[in-house]
Structures are given as structure tokens and as C-alpha cells.
PASEDO-94509 format. One record per residue (C-alpha): residue in three letters; x, y, z. Coordinates in steps of 0.02 Angstrom, whole numbers, plus 50000, padded with zeros to 5 digits. Example, Ala and Ser with C-alpha at 12.3 -4.5 7.8 and 13.67 -1.06 7.14 Angstrom:
BEGIN
R    aa      c1      c2      c3
R   ALA   50615   49775   50390
R   SER   50684   49947   50357
This chain:
BEGIN
R    aa      c1      c2      c3
R   MET   49053   49899   49653
R   ALA   49142   49881   49489
R   CYS   49183   49708   49510
R   ALA   49000   49669   49567
R   ILE   48931   49760   49412
R   GLN   49050   49665   49286
R   ALA   49007   49496   49385
R   ALA   48817   49539   49366
R   SER   48838   49581   49190
R   CYS   48906   49414   49164
R   GLY   48744   49325   49221
R   TYR   48808   49288   49403
R   GLN   48699   49314   49555
R   VAL   48776   49443   49653
R   THR   48755   49511   49839
R   LEU   48867   49665   49875
R   LEU   48882   49664   50076
R   GLU   48938   49855   50132
R   ARG   48972   49884   50307
R   MET   48937   50083   50302
R   ASP   48772   50149   50270
R   ARG   48776   50192   50104
R   VAL   48906   50127   49962
R   GLY   49052   50236   49894
R   LYS   49072   50364   50027
R   LYS   49276   50361   49985
R   ILE   49232   50406   49792
R   LEU   49153   50565   49826
R   ALA   49315   50618   49933
R   THR   49450   50560   49783
R   GLY   49536   50685   49664
R   ASN   49486   50853   49774
R   GLY   49305   50786   49732
R   ARG   49319   50766   49544
R   CYS   49381   50596   49559
R   ASN   49541   50551   49453
R   LEU   49479   50400   49392
R   MET   49640   50337   49304
R   ASN   49813   50388   49214
R   THR   49842   50359   49050
R   GLY   50046   50371   49073
R   ALA   50184   50265   49133
R   LEU   50147   50172   49276
R   ARG   50200   50226   49445
R   TYR   50179   50112   49590
R   PRO   50305   50126   49724
R   CYS   50239   49961   49818
R   GLY   50186   49807   49711
R   GLY   50228   49872   49544
R   ALA   50249   49707   49453
R   PHE   50080   49651   49518
R   ALA   49991   49810   49470
R   ALA   50078   49806   49312
R   GLU   50015   49612   49254
R   VAL   49834   49676   49319
R   LEU   49842   49833   49213
R   ALA   49916   49731   49048
R   ALA   49763   49645   49055
R   CYS   49628   49793   49110
R   GLY   49721   49972   49093
R   ALA   49654   50126   49048
R   GLU   49579   50088   48864
R   ALA   49487   49935   48949
R   GLN   49439   50052   49074
R   LYS   49355   50182   48972
R   ALA   49256   50046   48876
R   PHE   49183   49983   49046
R   TRP   49137   50179   49090
R   HIS   49068   50206   48921
R   GLN   48968   50065   48920
R   LEU   48895   50121   49085
R   GLY   48871   50291   49024
R   LEU   49008   50407   49094
R   ARG   49084   50517   49001
R   MET   49268   50569   49041
R   ARG   49401   50694   48985
R   GLU   49591   50681   48994
R   GLU   49681   50827   49065
R   GLU   49881   50863   49110
R   ASP   49990   50717   49157
R   GLY   49876   50581   49085
R   ARG   49753   50604   49215
R   VAL   49561   50570   49189
R   TYR   49413   50650   49264
R   PRO   49234   50620   49235
R   ALA   49173   50757   49103
R   SER   49069   50836   49239
R   GLY   49223   50875   49346
R   GLN   49124   50786   49495
R   ALA   49144   50640   49592
R   SER   48960   50608   49633
R   THR   48919   50577   49440
R   VAL   49046   50419   49453
R   LEU   48961   50367   49596
R   ASP   48785   50402   49517
R   THR   48857   50289   49380
R   LEU   48887   50149   49478
R   ARG   48738   50163   49593
R   LEU   48631   50149   49426
R   ALA   48725   50000   49361
R   LEU   48720   49905   49533
R   ASP   48523   49911   49497
R   THR   48513   49897   49335
R   HIS   48604   49736   49348
R   HIS   48516   49678   49487
R   VAL   48639   49671   49630
R   ALA   48576   49663   49795
R   VAL   48664   49781   49909
R   LEU   48635   49778   50083
R   THR   48709   49924   50180
R   ASN   48756   49927   50363
R   THR   48810   49747   50344
R   PRO   48992   49716   50423
R   VAL   49047   49553   50389
R   ALA   49116   49466   50549
R   SER   49187   49295   50467
R   ALA   49192   49193   50301
R   THR   49238   49012   50307
R   LYS   49271   48888   50163
R   SER   49157   48718   50155
R   LYS   49161   48586   50039
R   LYS   48995   48687   49962
R   GLY   49086   48847   49943
R   PHE   49105   48984   50089
R   SER   48979   49044   50222
R   VAL   48988   49228   50272
R   CYS   48925   49275   50442
R   THR   48873   49461   50462
R   ALA   48901   49563   50620
R   ASP   48726   49541   50656
R   GLY   48719   49355   50659
R   ARG   48657   49338   50468
R   GLN   48729   49208   50382
R   PHE   48748   49193   50173
R   SER   48806   49053   50068
R   CYS   48897   49052   49901
R   ASP   48993   48981   49777
R   ARG   49135   49121   49771
R   ILE   49184   49277   49878
R   ILE   49266   49412   49827
R   ILE   49354   49527   49971
R   ALA   49359   49702   49910
R   GLY   49359   49814   50068
R   GLY   49498   49906   50050
R   GLY   49643   49970   50168
R   LYS   49639   50064   50323
R   ALA   49650   50232   50243
R   GLN   49525   50361   50284
R   PRO   49415   50244   50394
R   LYS   49271   50370   50403
R   LEU   49246   50344   50245
R   GLY   49223   50161   50250
R   SER   49404   50069   50219
R   ASP   49452   50025   50405
R   GLY   49546   49874   50369
R   SER   49414   49760   50445
R   THR   49432   49636   50290
R   LEU   49619   49612   50312
R   PRO   49585   49482   50452
R   LEU   49460   49393   50331
R   LEU   49590   49362   50208
R   ALA   49712   49312   50354
R   SER   49577   49178   50428
R   LEU   49579   49111   50266
R   GLY   49755   49075   50260
R   HIS   49829   49221   50175
R   THR   49990   49335   50212
R   ILE   49945   49502   50267
R   HIS   50094   49625   50277
R   PRO   50099   49769   50399
R   CYS   49999   49929   50357
R   SER   50073   50103   50374
R   PRO   50001   50261   50290
R   ALA   50036   50311   50124
R   LEU   50021   50459   50004
R   THR   50002   50575   50167
R   ALA   50073   50730   50217
R   LEU   50235   50731   50342
R   ASN   50256   50795   50515
R   CYS   50428   50892   50497
R   GLU   50561   50964   50631
R   GLN   50477   51136   50648
R   LYS   50636   51253   50697
R   SER   50657   51300   50512
R   LEU   50485   51292   50479
R   ALA   50410   51425   50599
R   GLY   50294   51542   50521
R   LEU   50272   51467   50351
R   SER   50121   51380   50372
R   GLY   49983   51414   50225
R   ILE   50131   51455   50108
R   ARG   50143   51372   49933
R   VAL   50297   51355   49832
R   LYS   50347   51266   49677
R   ALA   50506   51149   49715
R   ARG   50586   51000   49670
R   VAL   50582   50874   49808
R   SER   50709   50728   49854
R   ILE   50694   50624   50018
R   SER   50850   50560   50094
R   CYS   50866   50391   50230
R   GLY   51044   50407   50309
R   GLY   51103   50516   50197
R   ARG   51068   50423   50048
R   HIS   50959   50499   49910
R   VAL   50801   50383   49901
R   HIS   50664   50465   49787
R   SER   50636   50630   49688
R   GLU   50492   50738   49647
R   ALA   50427   50899   49570
R   GLY   50278   50987   49609
R   GLU   50185   51118   49733
R   VAL   50238   51096   49916
R   LEU   50116   51165   50057
R   PHE   50190   51214   50227
R   THR   50074   51166   50365
R   ASP   50059   51184   50562
R   THR   50166   51008   50581
R   GLY   50253   51004   50430
R   LEU   50250   50981   50246
R   SER   50103   50916   50114
R   GLY   50056   50934   49927
R   VAL   50067   50797   49785
R   CYS   50249   50797   49787
R   ILE   50270   50775   49966
R   MET   50135   50652   49960
R   ASN   50220   50558   49833
R   CYS   50389   50552   49942
R   SER   50290   50511   50096
R   GLY   50297   50314   50050
R   TYR   50490   50316   50052
R   ALA   50484   50415   50229
R   VAL   50568   50326   50389
R   PRO   50522   50437   50529
R   GLY   50679   50481   50628
R   CYS   50797   50444   50490
R   SER   50735   50527   50341
R   GLU   50750   50706   50283
R   ILE   50642   50806   50144
R   HIS   50753   50930   50029
R   MET   50671   51054   49942
R   ASP   50750   51147   49786
R   LEU   50667   51313   49786
R   LEU   50734   51382   49632
R   PRO   50581   51358   49530
R   SER   50469   51461   49660
R   LEU   50609   51595   49647
R   GLY   50608   51592   49467
R   LEU   50788   51540   49468
R   ARG   50892   51435   49352
R   ASP   51009   51345   49429
R   GLY   51143   51373   49578
R   GLN   51255   51506   49482
R   ASP   51094   51602   49426
R   ALA   51052   51610   49612
R   ALA   51222   51656   49682
R   GLU   51235   51786   49540
R   GLU   51056   51855   49587
R   MET   51111   51865   49778
R   HIS   51254   51975   49735
R   ARG   51173   52081   49614
R   ARG   51039   52111   49743
R   ARG   51174   52136   49887
R   THR   51260   52281   49777
R   ALA   51086   52362   49713
R   LEU   51012   52352   49884
R   GLY   51178   52394   49993
R   ASN   51081   52516   50095
R   GLN   50906   52413   50131
R   PRO   50890   52310   50274
R   ILE   50934   52120   50228
R   GLU   50766   52076   50263
R   GLN   50721   52171   50099
R   LEU   50855   52061   49984
R   LEU   50725   51936   49928
R   THR   50584   52061   49911
R   GLY   50518   52019   49740
R   LEU   50576   51841   49735
R   CYS   50467   51771   49880
R   VAL   50356   51815   50022
R   PRO   50434   51902   50172
R   ARG   50397   51747   50280
R   LEU   50487   51641   50169
R   ALA   50635   51763   50150
R   SER   50654   51769   50341
R   ALA   50659   51580   50361
R   LEU   50777   51563   50217
R   CYS   50883   51688   50310
R   LYS   50867   51613   50457
R   LYS   50924   51446   50406
R   ALA   51072   51515   50313
R   GLY   51135   51570   50479
R   ILE   51110   51749   50429
R   ARG   51092   51879   50581
R   TRP   50993   52022   50521
R   LYS   50935   52133   50655
R   GLU   51016   52297   50619
R   ARG   51109   52262   50465
R   PHE   51113   52310   50283
R   CYS   51129   52209   50131
R   ARG   51289   52274   50116
R   ASP   51346   52213   50274
R   LEU   51323   52021   50210
R   THR   51480   51934   50207
R   GLU   51535   51802   50056
R   ALA   51499   51663   50179
R   GLU   51334   51724   50216
R   MET   51302   51753   50022
R   SER   51350   51557   49992
R   SER   51251   51489   50143
R   LEU   51102   51573   50078
R   THR   51124   51507   49897
R   ARG   51146   51318   49956
R   THR   50988   51352   50076
R   ILE   50890   51416   49923
R   CYS   50960   51254   49827
R   ASP   50936   51140   49969
R   PHE   50800   51176   50113
R   SER   50825   51025   50219
R   VAL   50706   50971   50349
R   PRO   50705   50809   50466
R   VAL   50547   50704   50440
R   LEU   50456   50671   50623
R   SER   50320   50559   50575
R   LEU   50201   50536   50443
R   ARG   50020   50587   50449
R   GLY   49886   50436   50522
R   PHE   49779   50346   50416
R   GLU   49634   50462   50451
R   GLN   49725   50583   50325
R   ALA   49818   50454   50212
R   GLN   49746   50444   50040
R   VAL   49812   50243   50022
R   THR   49872   50105   50120
R   ARG   50033   50032   50102
R   GLY   50042   49849   50136
R   GLY   49893   49734   50151
R   ALA   49878   49548   50073
R   ALA   50020   49472   49994
R   CYS   49996   49502   49801
R   GLU   50103   49334   49760
R   GLU   49961   49229   49842
R   PHE   49847   49299   49707
R   ASP   49829   49257   49505
R   ALA   49845   49421   49428
R   ARG   49756   49364   49267
R   THR   49596   49307   49372
R   MET   49623   49393   49563
R   GLN   49601   49224   49616
R   SER   49675   49162   49777
R   ARG   49818   49043   49735
R   LEU   49783   48962   49895
R   VAL   49597   48948   49930
R   PRO   49506   48911   49771
R   GLY   49349   49022   49743
R   LEU   49418   49153   49840
R   TYR   49462   49329   49769
R   ALA   49528   49494   49807
R   CYS   49537   49652   49722
R   GLY   49574   49845   49744
R   GLU   49676   49920   49910
R   VAL   49654   49763   50031
R   LEU   49798   49691   49915
R   ASP   49981   49756   49954
R   VAL   49978   49880   49798
R   ASP   49992   50058   49817
R   GLY   50011   50188   49674
R   GLU   50072   50382   49673
R   CYS   49946   50523   49661
R   GLY   49877   50556   49486
R   GLY   49734   50415   49478
R   TYR   49852   50258   49489
R   ASN   49757   50189   49650
R   LEU   49596   50183   49574
R   MET   49644   50131   49421
R   PHE   49710   49979   49495
R   ALA   49558   49959   49612
R   PHE   49450   49962   49464
R   GLY   49554   49870   49350
R   SER   49575   49718   49475
R   GLY   49395   49732   49525
R   ILE   49329   49720   49327
R   ILE   49456   49558   49316
R   ALA   49392   49470   49456
R   GLY   49211   49500   49409
R   LYS   49240   49431   49231
R   SER   49349   49276   49310
R   LEU   49207   49209   49418
R   GLU   49183   49034   49379
R   VAL   49020   49007   49463
R   TYR   48857   48944   49433
R   LYS   48753   49065   49327
R   ALA   48578   49104   49401
């Protein structure tokens, strides 16, 4: 939509083919319904970072703010550089885009999935699933990846790029929850904690995050977990959670001293009371169980030094193996897609097929949570719309 609006505002005649019954369904689900448009902080793109940086150097946060301002959308910046519509509602963003499409006379055809796209001497021929054909000078493929197919992005435009000669890297879910080994997580579903999280693969550290972790029925979720998910290799990776922030403890030494103080002060109390005031009982039970502490018919004074050390280590490193990633239905973005090196970041035009452009999540770029993915999508779309060297209607 941003690409179509930008192209039409330059005087080009634009037709937008949308396979869903209405445009912009996925926008309504972004940012928990608030639509995190962009991020003014440092760029965070685990995959395709160099290409994303080049795109956003040309059309980054400030240029995109000007784009939205011109369309009439007002924004506000919140913590960590996250920018949202001032209304706090994703629907405001969609309404703004739909009004601009109408104002710039973009022909929007819904329920129009594209079956094929071919290149000819005169331009391109596009055939829809119901047999309609369109001829055009230029074609922009902006159909997204495979994440959340019910909202529109099912990967169906990736074969179009492949048929036109482009390399498609294998797709996998990114920014998604993790399914984890359940032995250590039993009884924790629904609990939220503040943690420093790291992920390892084969014993080697690969990435770290900090923030809120949500224990689920099948594993772990939360922003920092989703940011780690792109680095996870099921069957090889482990998630390590440092729970000191959630328990109000500074470091391992502070934790060890606190455990010893509690053992003395609560000597005649059952062991299950040891962490009262630090965390909820279900988490206390899980920590003690993982630390190998047998607590039936035992009191705090009965804790051995080895058990105390084991509990401190567990608080600092509550680790669980990663079994699998949640699927595309729950993922926020797609890792994989059209190879970036086959497109010019300055124009979004194909280096292989003149007149063919691609933008957004259909390309092999994915960012972390915080507005990075929408910022790349809008930025690349605006660039493509500005760069069309086509006949002006």
C-alpha cells in the first residue's frame, strides 16, 4: 500500500492486486493492535542486516515520518525508540493508508490472487487465479512472507519471483514462541518473569536478550524469547534464563548471601517457604526441583551447602532445551525469502529482470521486535514507488 501510494503520488497509474477480501488485515494485528510503525534507535536485523541498513539509509525513520505526516497520520515515540500512531490504534494506520489509496486513485482489486507473472518485450503480463490478465510496464511484488497466513501473507508470491529467475532462500518462522522440554517447566504456564536470556547451540553462546519471559503450556514466549527464536536450532539449542532481575537480586553473590540468610532466618519453616517474598510459589517449586532439592518433610535448616549452591546456580541459569519453534501461524515474521543480493537497495529493482521490483517481507530480511520489520517494509515500499521508471499516465 505504501508503495502504491508513493508511485501514484508521482503520477504513475497503479493497480494493486490483493488476494484477501480487503487490504491491510495484517496491519491490524501488529504491535498488539497498536501498530509499531518504526524504531528510531540502532538497527537490529539478524538476517539481511546490510541490505536493510542500505535501504533505511535512503528511507529511514525521518523520511518515513515525513511520509506519514503528509498522509495525515500523527505519531508518538515511546520507550526504546518505538514509534506508534498517536491514537494508539493500528486501525488508524490502515484507515490512513486506505484513504490515501483512494485519494491517489489507486485501483484496488481484492479477492484477486495472482497465478503467474511473465516478462515480455513490452513489459509484463500478470494472470490472476480467475483467469483475468493485466499488462503493465513495471511490476512490484510485495506479498509478504509466510508468517500469519490467515492475515494475508502465505508465501504465494515467492513462486512468482522464482518463476522470473530469482533465488528464494528457504523460509522458517521468526519472532515466534519456542516449544521447550517440559520437565523443568511443569506448572509454570501463565507466569511472567523479568530475565536476562541467552541462547546457546552445542554449548556455544550465540545471542542474548533481556526483558519479560512468559511461561506457556508448551514452552516459552515473550519479546526477548521471540528475539532469540531466530537463533534457535531445535534439538541443539538451549535457552538460559538468569532470573536474578525477577527476584530482585543483584548478582550471584547477592543470591548466595540471600539464600544463606533465609536458611538461617527460616530454619524451622518447611523448605517450600524458602523463596517466599522473592517469587510466586509455583516458580519457587520449579527452582527447587531443578536444583535437585528434595523438600518433602524437610525444613530450611536441613538444606546442605551443595543444595544451596545448586539453587543459586539455578536462579542464575534456569536452562531448558529447545524442541521446536512455533509455526508460521503464530510467527510475527518470516526468515528467508528472495535473495537480497539480486535486488538494488537504492531502487528495489531486480538486478536480473529490468522492470521487476520487490519490497517488504518477500525479501530475505527480518528484524527484531520493536518496529523494525514494518520500518523495512514501509521504507523499501516507498523507495520502490519513487523509483519506477515508467510511462506517466
